[in-house]
Structure formats: C-alpha cells, structure tokens
N, C-alpha and C positions, 0 to 999 in steps of 0.2 A: 690862687689857682687851685683848681680842683684836681684831686688825685683820682686817677682811674684805678679801680681795683679789679682784680681778676674776678671777683665775685659778681660784679655787675654783668659782664657778658655771660658768665656761667649761670647766673640766676635767670637771665633771659632765655638761655638755652633750655634750662630745666623747666621753666614755665611753659615754653613751647612744646617740649617733649610730653609733659604732663597733659597738656591740652590735646595733643594728637592721640595719646593713649586713651584718654577719656572718649574722644570722638570715635575711635576704632572699637572700643569696648561697647559702645552704645548700639552698634549694628551687630546684633547677635546672629542673624541668619540672612542669607541672600536669597532664600527660597521665595518664590512668588506666593502671594497671599491666596491666589486662586487655586493653587495646588492642594490646599486643604479641602477635604470633602465638606460639602455644605451640611449644616445640621439637619437632622431628620425633621420633616415638617410635623408639627404638633397638630394632631387631629382634635378638633373641638368636638366633644360629644354632642350628638344631635339633641336638641331640646326635647325633653320628654313630651309626648303629645298630651294635650290637655285631656283629662279623663272624660271620655265621651259618655254621654248618657246611654244607658243600655237600650238596645233596640227592643221595641215591644215584640212579643211573640205573636204568631199568627192567631192564636186564640184571643189575645188581648185586643188585637186589631179588629177581629170579628165581633167581639163583645161590644166594642165602642161603636162600630157601625150599626149593629143590631139595636142597641139602646137608642141611637139616633132615629132609626126607622120606627121603632115602637113609639117614641115620643111624637114623631112627625105624624104617624097614623092617628094617634089618639087626639092630637091637637089640630088635625086638618079641618079647614073651614067648610069643605064640601066633599061629597062622596067621590067625585071624579079624581080629585087630588089624592084622596086616601087610596083609591084603587090603583093609581099610578105608582104610589109609594109601595103598596103591597106587591105589585108585580116586580118592582126593583128588588125588594127585600127577598122575594122568593128565589131570585137568582143566586142568592148566597147559600141556598140549601141544596142537598143532594136530590131531593124531590119534594113534591107538595105534601107528601104524607110523612114527612120527618116527624118523629115523636117529640112532643113537648110535655114534660113532666113538671107539675107544680107541687112543690113541697108544702104541705100544710102543717106538719108537725115533725119534730125530730127530737129523739132522746136516746142518749147512749149510742150514738152512731146509727141508730135505726130510724129510717125515714118513712113517714106516711105521706102518700101522694094523693092529690085530688084525682078525679077521673082523667086518665090519659087523653090527650087530644093531639091534633096534628097542627103543624105550623100554619097551614092555610086557614083552618078553623080559628086558631088563636088570633091571627092578624085580622080576620073579619070580626071577631069579638071585640078587639081594640077599636076597630072602626065604628061598630055599633054603640058601644058603651062610652066611648070617648074618655076612658080612664085607663091609665097605665099604672096598675097597682103592684106590679111585680118587677123584680130585677133579675138579671141573669146570674145564677150562682155556679153553674157548670156548663161547659160546652165541649162537644166532641166533634172533631173534624175528620173527614175521610182522607184518603190518599190524594185526592184532587184539591184539598183545601176547602171543601164545602162542608157546611154544618150537617152532621149526621144525627145528632141528638142534642136536645136543649133542656136544661133544668132551670126552673125559675123558683123564686121565693117571694113571699109578700114583703113589700116595703113596710117598715115600721114607723 
C-alpha cells in the first residue's frame, strides 16, 4: 500500500499557486492598446527633381532662329522661297533698318567693322550670293524681345 504524504497535496497546491501567480504577473496592464497615441507619421522626403536642363535665354533662342533663317535664305532654291523667308526673318527685328555690324578684325578688345549695313540689305545679300559666311557673335534685344542690333563674324 501506498502511503499518502502531506507533501503530495501540498505540492499540488504550491504548483497551482505558482501557476496562478505567473499567469497574473504576465498581465501587466489592462489599458486598451488603442489608448496609446499612434506614432507620428514619418514623412518621406520628396525625391529631388532631376536636374533640369537650363532654359535657353531669349538671346540664345533668337540666335538659333536667325542662324536657321540665314541658312535657309542662302540655300533657297528659288527667289520666291527666299523672299518669304526674308519676310519671316524681318518679323524678328524692331525694324527693317536694324543695324548689322560685321567684325573684320579684333585685337586687344578693339574691333574693326566692315561698312555698317541694315538687316534688310544683309538678308538680300544672302539671297543674291547664296553664301552664308558669317555667324552671330552678339545680339541685342529691345524691351519687346525684338532684335535691335546684330553683330556678325566671319566663319573660319
């Protein structure tokens, strides 16, 4: 026969008490989880815009258009086409008598110019000779964005 000892029920009781103590100790707080403030949203920095190409200035745009007009006039196949291109090009100038200066020599910042001419005469010269021997080295625009003075140099 087995002897029942006092330790057996006592050990069961202690085990049960220990289990209850551990279970109660595990619940630290009965506060609702929603009561805690939500974490502040982390703002993602906006991606840096790709470096855009610098916008061309009004002078650069005018130079590009005028170079195209000069080449078109000197390479035109007939006089009517050249005259239409000349009338379009004259629309970019403040008037038909806008001065055109052609640099023939420069030394030490001092420029020597060919005989001054007007844009109308120069465009008709391009039409007659069919040779565009100059490039635009300086351009001045008035307040309306129209060309008020043009300086050319010989292509090398």
